[in-house]
C-alpha positions as CSV (number, residue, x, y, z in Angstrom):
1,X,-2.4,91.8,23.5
2,X,-3.8,91.0,20.1
3,X,-0.3,90.6,18.7
4,X,0.6,88.3,21.6
5,X,-2.6,86.2,21.0
6,X,-1.8,85.8,17.3
7,X,1.7,84.8,18.1
8,X,0.5,82.1,20.4
9,X,-2.0,80.8,17.9
10,X,0.7,80.7,15.2
11,X,3.1,78.9,17.6
12,X,0.4,76.4,18.5
13,X,-0.4,75.7,14.8
14,X,3.3,75.3,14.0
15,X,3.6,72.9,17.0
16,X,0.8,70.7,15.7
17,X,2.3,70.6,12.2
18,X,5.6,69.6,13.8
19,X,3.8,66.8,15.6
20,X,2.1,65.6,12.5
21,X,5.4,65.7,10.5
22,X,7.2,63.9,13.3
23,X,4.5,61.3,13.4
24,X,4.7,60.7,9.7
25,X,8.5,60.5,10.0
26,X,8.2,57.8,12.6
27,X,5.9,55.8,10.4
28,X,8.3,56.0,7.5
29,X,11.1,55.0,9.8
30,X,9.1,52.0,11.0
31,X,8.4,51.0,7.4
32,X,12.1,51.2,6.7
33,X,12.9,49.0,9.6
34,X,10.2,46.5,8.5
35,X,11.8,46.5,5.0
36,X,15.1,45.5,6.4
37,X,13.8,42.7,8.6
38,X,11.9,39.4,7.9
39,X,8.3,40.2,6.9
40,X,5.6,38.3,8.7
41,X,2.1,37.8,7.3
42,X,0.8,40.2,10.0
43,X,3.1,42.9,8.8
44,X,2.1,42.4,5.2
45,X,-1.5,42.8,6.3
46,X,-0.7,46.0,8.2
47,X,1.1,47.4,5.2
48,X,-1.8,46.5,2.9
49,X,-4.2,48.4,5.2
50,X,-1.8,51.4,5.1
51,X,-2.5,51.6,1.3
52,X,-5.8,53.4,2.1
53,X,-3.7,56.6,2.1
54,X,-3.7,57.6,5.8
55,X,-0.7,56.8,7.9
56,X,-1.4,54.9,11.1
57,X,-1.1,57.2,14.1
58,X,-1.3,60.4,12.0
59,X,-3.7,62.3,9.9
60,X,-1.0,63.3,7.5
61,X,-1.9,61.9,4.0
62,X,0.6,59.7,2.4
63,X,0.7,59.4,-1.4
64,X,-0.8,56.1,-2.7
65,X,2.1,55.4,-5.1
66,X,4.6,55.7,-2.2
67,X,2.7,53.3,0.0
68,X,2.4,50.8,-2.8
69,X,6.1,51.2,-3.6
70,X,7.0,50.3,-0.1
71,X,4.6,47.4,0.1
72,X,5.8,45.9,-3.2
73,X,9.5,46.3,-2.4
74,X,9.1,44.9,1.1
75,X,7.1,41.8,0.1
76,X,9.2,41.1,-2.9
77,X,12.6,41.5,-1.2
78,X,11.8,39.4,1.8
79,X,9.6,36.7,0.2
80,X,11.4,36.1,-3.1
81,X,14.7,37.8,-3.4
82,X,17.8,35.7,-2.5
83,X,21.4,35.9,-3.3
84,X,21.4,32.9,-5.6
85,X,17.9,32.9,-7.1
86,X,15.7,35.7,-8.4
87,X,12.3,35.7,-10.1
88,X,12.3,36.2,-13.8
89,X,11.6,39.7,-15.2
90,X,8.3,38.8,-16.9
91,X,6.8,37.2,-13.7
92,X,8.0,40.1,-11.5
93,X,6.4,42.6,-13.8
94,X,3.1,40.7,-13.8
95,X,3.3,40.4,-10.0
96,X,3.8,44.1,-9.6
97,X,0.9,45.0,-11.9
98,X,-1.5,42.6,-10.3
99,X,-0.6,43.7,-6.8
100,X,-1.0,47.4,-7.8
101,X,-4.4,46.6,-9.3
102,X,-5.6,44.9,-6.0
103,X,-3.9,47.2,-3.4
104,X,-4.0,50.6,-5.1
105,X,-6.6,50.6,-7.8
106,X,-8.9,48.3,-5.8
107,X,-9.9,46.3,-8.9
108,X,-9.4,42.7,-9.9
109,X,-6.7,42.3,-12.5
110,X,-7.5,40.7,-15.9
111,X,-7.7,36.9,-15.8
112,X,-5.2,36.8,-18.6
113,X,-2.5,38.3,-16.3
114,X,-2.8,35.4,-13.8
115,X,-2.7,32.8,-16.5
116,X,0.2,34.5,-18.1
117,X,2.1,34.5,-14.8
118,X,1.5,30.8,-14.3
119,X,2.7,30.1,-17.9
120,X,5.8,32.2,-17.4
121,X,7.0,30.7,-14.1
122,X,10.5,29.4,-14.6
123,X,11.9,28.8,-11.1
124,X,11.1,28.5,-7.4
125,X,11.1,32.3,-6.8
126,X,8.5,32.7,-9.6
127,X,6.2,30.2,-7.8
128,X,6.6,32.2,-4.5
129,X,5.3,35.3,-6.2
130,X,2.5,33.4,-7.8
131,X,1.3,32.1,-4.5
132,X,1.6,35.5,-2.9
133,X,-0.6,36.9,-5.7
134,X,-3.1,34.1,-5.3
135,X,-3.4,34.9,-1.6
136,X,-3.9,38.6,-2.3
137,X,-6.5,37.9,-5.0
138,X,-8.4,35.6,-2.6
139,X,-8.4,38.2,0.1
140,X,-9.6,40.9,-2.3
141,X,-12.4,38.6,-3.7
142,X,-13.5,37.9,-0.1
143,X,-13.3,41.4,1.4
144,X,-14.2,43.7,-1.6
145,X,-16.2,41.5,-3.9
146,X,-17.9,39.3,-1.2
147,X,-17.0,36.2,-3.2
148,X,-16.6,33.4,-0.7
149,X,-16.0,30.5,-3.2
150,X,-12.6,29.4,-4.3
151,X,-11.2,29.5,-7.8
152,X,-12.3,26.6,-10.0
153,X,-10.2,23.4,-10.1
154,X,-8.8,24.2,-13.5
155,X,-6.7,27.0,-12.0
156,X,-5.4,24.6,-9.3
157,X,-4.4,22.1,-12.0
158,X,-2.4,24.7,-13.9
159,X,-0.7,25.9,-10.7
160,X,0.4,22.4,-9.6
161,X,1.5,21.8,-13.2
162,X,3.7,24.9,-13.0
163,X,5.0,23.8,-9.5
164,X,6.0,20.3,-10.9
165,X,7.5,21.9,-14.0
166,X,9.9,24.1,-12.1
167,X,10.5,21.7,-9.2
168,X,8.7,23.8,-6.5
169,X,7.2,20.7,-5.0
170,X,6.7,22.3,-1.5
171,X,4.3,24.8,-3.0
172,X,2.7,22.0,-5.2
173,X,1.8,20.1,-2.0
174,X,0.3,23.2,-0.5
175,X,-2.1,23.4,-3.4
176,X,-3.5,19.9,-2.5
177,X,-4.8,21.1,0.9
178,X,-8.6,21.3,0.9
179,X,-8.5,24.3,3.2
180,X,-5.8,26.8,2.0
181,X,-5.3,30.5,2.0
182,X,-4.8,30.7,-1.8
183,X,-8.3,30.1,-2.9
184,X,-7.3,26.9,-4.8
185,X,-9.7,24.0,-5.3
186,X,-7.6,20.8,-5.2
187,X,-8.5,17.8,-7.3
188,X,-7.0,14.4,-8.1
189,X,-5.9,15.8,-11.5
190,X,-3.8,18.3,-9.7
191,X,-2.2,15.6,-7.6
192,X,-1.3,13.7,-10.8
193,X,1.1,16.4,-11.9
194,X,3.1,15.9,-8.7
195,X,2.9,12.1,-9.1
196,X,4.2,12.4,-12.7
197,X,7.1,14.5,-11.3
198,X,7.8,11.8,-8.8
199,X,7.7,9.2,-11.7
200,X,10.1,11.2,-13.8
201,X,12.6,11.2,-10.9
202,X,11.8,7.7,-9.5
203,X,11.0,9.5,-6.2
204,X,9.0,7.0,-4.1
205,X,9.2,9.3,-1.0
206,X,7.3,12.1,-2.8
207,X,4.8,9.5,-4.2
208,X,3.9,8.4,-0.6
209,X,3.7,12.0,0.6
210,X,1.2,12.8,-2.2
211,X,-0.8,9.7,-1.4
212,X,-1.0,10.8,2.2
213,X,-2.2,14.3,1.2
214,X,-4.9,12.7,-1.0
215,X,-6.2,10.8,2.1
216,X,-6.1,13.8,4.5
217,X,-7.9,16.0,2.0
218,X,-10.5,13.4,0.9
219,X,-9.5,13.4,-2.7
220,X,-10.8,10.2,-4.4
221,X,-8.4,7.8,-6.0
222,X,-8.7,7.2,-9.7
223,X,-7.5,4.7,-12.3
224,X,-4.9,7.2,-13.5
225,X,-3.6,7.5,-9.9
226,X,-3.0,3.7,-9.7
227,X,-1.4,3.7,-13.2
228,X,1.2,6.2,-12.1
229,X,1.7,4.8,-8.6
230,X,2.2,1.2,-9.8
231,X,4.7,2.3,-12.5
232,X,6.8,4.2,-9.8
233,X,6.8,1.1,-7.6
234,X,7.9,-1.0,-10.5
235,X,10.7,1.4,-11.5
236,X,11.9,1.7,-7.9
237,X,11.6,-2.1,-7.3
238,X,9.3,-1.5,-4.3
239,X,7.1,-4.5,-4.1
240,X,6.1,-3.7,-0.5
241,X,4.5,-0.4,-1.4
242,X,2.6,-1.8,-4.4
243,X,1.3,-4.6,-2.2
244,X,0.2,-2.2,0.5
245,X,-1.5,0.4,-1.7
246,X,-3.1,-2.0,-4.2
247,X,-5.4,-3.0,-1.3
248,X,-6.3,0.6,-0.9
249,X,-7.1,1.1,-4.5
250,X,-9.3,-2.1,-4.6
251,X,-11.1,-1.1,-1.4
252,X,-11.8,2.3,-2.9
253,X,-13.5,0.6,-5.8
254,X,-11.0,1.9,-8.4
255,X,-11.3,0.0,-11.8
256,X,-7.7,-0.6,-12.7
257,X,-6.6,-0.1,-16.3
258,X,-5.1,-2.7,-18.5
259,X,-1.7,-0.9,-18.3
260,X,-1.9,-1.1,-14.5
261,X,-2.4,-4.9,-14.6
262,X,0.4,-5.2,-17.1
263,X,2.8,-3.5,-14.6
264,X,1.5,-5.3,-11.6
265,X,1.6,-8.8,-13.1
266,X,5.0,-8.3,-14.7
267,X,6.3,-7.2,-11.3
268,X,4.9,-10.3,-9.6
269,X,6.3,-12.7,-12.3
270,X,9.7,-11.0,-12.1
271,X,9.8,-11.6,-8.3
272,X,8.5,-15.2,-8.7
273,X,5.5,-14.5,-6.4
274,X,3.0,-16.9,-7.9
275,X,0.4,-16.5,-5.1
276,X,0.2,-12.8,-5.8
277,X,0.3,-13.4,-9.5
278,X,-2.8,-15.6,-9.5
279,X,-4.7,-13.3,-7.2
280,X,-4.0,-10.4,-9.6
281,X,-4.9,-12.5,-12.6
282,X,-8.3,-13.3,-10.9
283,X,-8.9,-9.5,-10.5
284,X,-8.0,-8.9,-14.1
285,X,-10.2,-11.6,-15.5
286,X,-13.2,-10.2,-13.7
287,X,-13.1,-7.1,-15.9
288,X,-11.1,-8.1,-19.0
289,X,-11.6,-11.1,-21.1
290,X,-8.4,-11.3,-23.1
291,X,-4.8,-11.1,-22.2
292,X,-2.3,-8.6,-23.4
293,X,1.1,-9.6,-24.4
294,X,2.5,-8.7,-21.0
295,X,-0.2,-10.3,-18.8
296,X,-0.2,-13.4,-21.0
297,X,3.6,-13.9,-20.6
298,X,3.4,-13.1,-16.9
299,X,1.0,-16.1,-16.5
300,X,3.2,-18.3,-18.7
301,X,6.1,-17.5,-16.3
302,X,3.9,-18.4,-13.4
303,X,3.2,-21.7,-14.9
304,X,6.9,-22.3,-15.5
305,X,7.5,-21.5,-11.8
306,X,5.0,-24.2,-10.9
307,X,6.7,-26.8,-13.2
308,X,4.1,-26.7,-16.0
309,X,6.0,-26.0,-19.2
310,X,3.3,-27.5,-21.5
311,X,0.6,-25.3,-20.0
312,X,2.9,-22.3,-20.5
313,X,3.3,-23.2,-24.2
314,X,-0.4,-23.7,-24.6
315,X,-1.1,-20.2,-23.2
316,X,1.4,-18.7,-25.6
317,X,-0.4,-20.4,-28.4
318,X,-3.6,-18.8,-27.3
319,X,-1.9,-15.4,-27.4
320,X,-0.8,-16.1,-30.9
321,X,-4.5,-16.7,-31.9
322,X,-6.1,-13.8,-30.0
323,X,-3.6,-10.9,-30.4
324,X,-3.9,-8.6,-33.3
325,X,-1.6,-9.0,-36.2
326,X,0.3,-5.9,-35.2
327,X,1.2,-7.3,-31.8
328,X,1.9,-10.9,-32.8
329,X,5.6,-10.2,-33.7
330,X,6.1,-9.3,-30.0
331,X,5.5,-12.9,-29.0
332,X,8.9,-14.0,-30.4
333,X,10.5,-11.1,-28.6
334,X,8.9,-12.0,-25.3
335,X,9.9,-15.6,-25.7
336,X,13.5,-14.5,-26.2
337,X,13.3,-12.3,-23.0
338,X,11.8,-15.2,-21.1
339,X,14.7,-17.4,-22.1
340,X,17.6,-14.9,-21.8
341,X,16.6,-12.4,-19.1
342,X,13.8,-13.6,-16.9
343,X,15.6,-16.6,-15.2
344,X,18.3,-14.4,-13.7
345,X,15.8,-11.8,-12.5
346,X,13.4,-14.2,-10.8
347,X,16.2,-16.2,-9.1
348,X,17.8,-13.2,-7.5
349,X,14.5,-12.4,-5.7
350,X,14.3,-15.9,-4.1
351,X,15.6,-16.9,-0.7
352,X,19.2,-18.1,-1.0
353,X,18.3,-21.7,0.0
354,X,15.7,-21.9,-2.8
355,X,17.8,-20.5,-5.6
356,X,19.6,-23.7,-6.6
357,X,16.5,-25.8,-6.9
358,X,14.6,-23.1,-8.9
359,X,17.6,-22.7,-11.3
360,X,17.6,-26.4,-12.0
361,X,13.9,-26.5,-12.5
362,X,13.9,-23.6,-15.0
363,X,16.9,-25.1,-16.8
364,X,14.7,-28.1,-17.7
365,X,11.3,-26.5,-17.9
366,X,12.1,-23.6,-20.3
367,X,13.5,-26.0,-23.0
368,X,10.5,-28.2,-22.6
369,X,8.2,-25.2,-23.2
370,X,10.2,-24.1,-26.2
371,X,10.1,-27.6,-27.6
372,X,6.3,-27.8,-27.1
373,X,5.9,-24.5,-29.0
374,X,8.1,-25.7,-31.9
375,X,6.1,-29.0,-32.1
376,X,2.8,-27.1,-32.5
377,X,4.2,-25.2,-35.5
378,X,5.4,-22.0,-33.8
379,X,8.3,-20.6,-35.6
380,X,11.1,-18.8,-33.8
381,X,14.9,-18.6,-34.0
382,X,15.9,-20.2,-30.6
383,X,18.5,-22.9,-30.6
384,X,17.5,-25.6,-28.1
385,X,21.1,-26.9,-27.9
386,X,22.4,-23.5,-26.9
387,X,19.5,-23.1,-24.4
388,X,20.3,-26.3,-22.6
389,X,24.0,-25.2,-22.3
390,X,23.1,-21.7,-21.1
391,X,24.2,-21.1,-17.5
392,X,21.4,-19.8,-15.1
393,X,23.1,-18.2,-12.1
394,X,22.0,-19.6,-8.8
């Protein structure tokens, strides 16, 4: 009987071990299936919890390094790995080290690792890993360190700079959301990196998307924002956008820079919109006493459009007196542009029925302005005879 009882106990123990082993085998099988299928955020969370060392549904201990290996390989292969683009080796190594620190060692990785990862991002897949790390770090700070605040805004600036640098604009826009899962603190300086990217590619669509994000997330407009925005509108010949958003900047109380007024007034003069030109000049004169070369010649063009060549010449003479010696040589250059380039530009922006009359007016008023300048002692190498014979397309 004793032998029979011992045999039963042995069989029972063996059976329980078999159940435990089978349970662990099922977990490994499920992890394998997860690794071969798209990984959801919920599955990533479950895998992270598994790193505590106990397999779900079993009391059979699983080695920490094996759990981490599965987690790292799964997240990496589904989130970043593609047939045509892979993360760089340096970024992948930093990603693995920081993930191991958080999920296995349960400690925050050195700050230098995160900054190095940002600096080394070279492509879109690198940025994917960067944002995955940021999400893991935020979760760790919240759950383990009880830190509820986000990272400071300097980190967000560098992250958006990296996004703009490698062209990962989709992630850059995520960084501008006030409430995000990455612990980022957006600022207008972060948005400027995306706007500069749009400027470099003359991308008015991206510019508008960024402006909409600023509004939704209550990020205040600044003078630098207007400077970039106006230059993109000018480069893309989008007068409608600059007219629409200029009102928003003024309503927000933004003090526009001199360079912004240069762009805005040059654009208005190029289009022949004298009403807008004088309104802009009024705004400029409220904060700035003297003209720049660009704003001064924009006003001179406005006077020519109104048939006042003598007034235009007088304004140019004032510029000659007020500008610094270093900038005075630019006056002759601007006069030459006014004579040779501006008439064609301004006429093509007019209604077809008004073009012929404007061409005739400029053909007589521009020589009158030049003659007035020469009579007051202004020296420049422009032949009036050639000017009167010059054809102005209508």
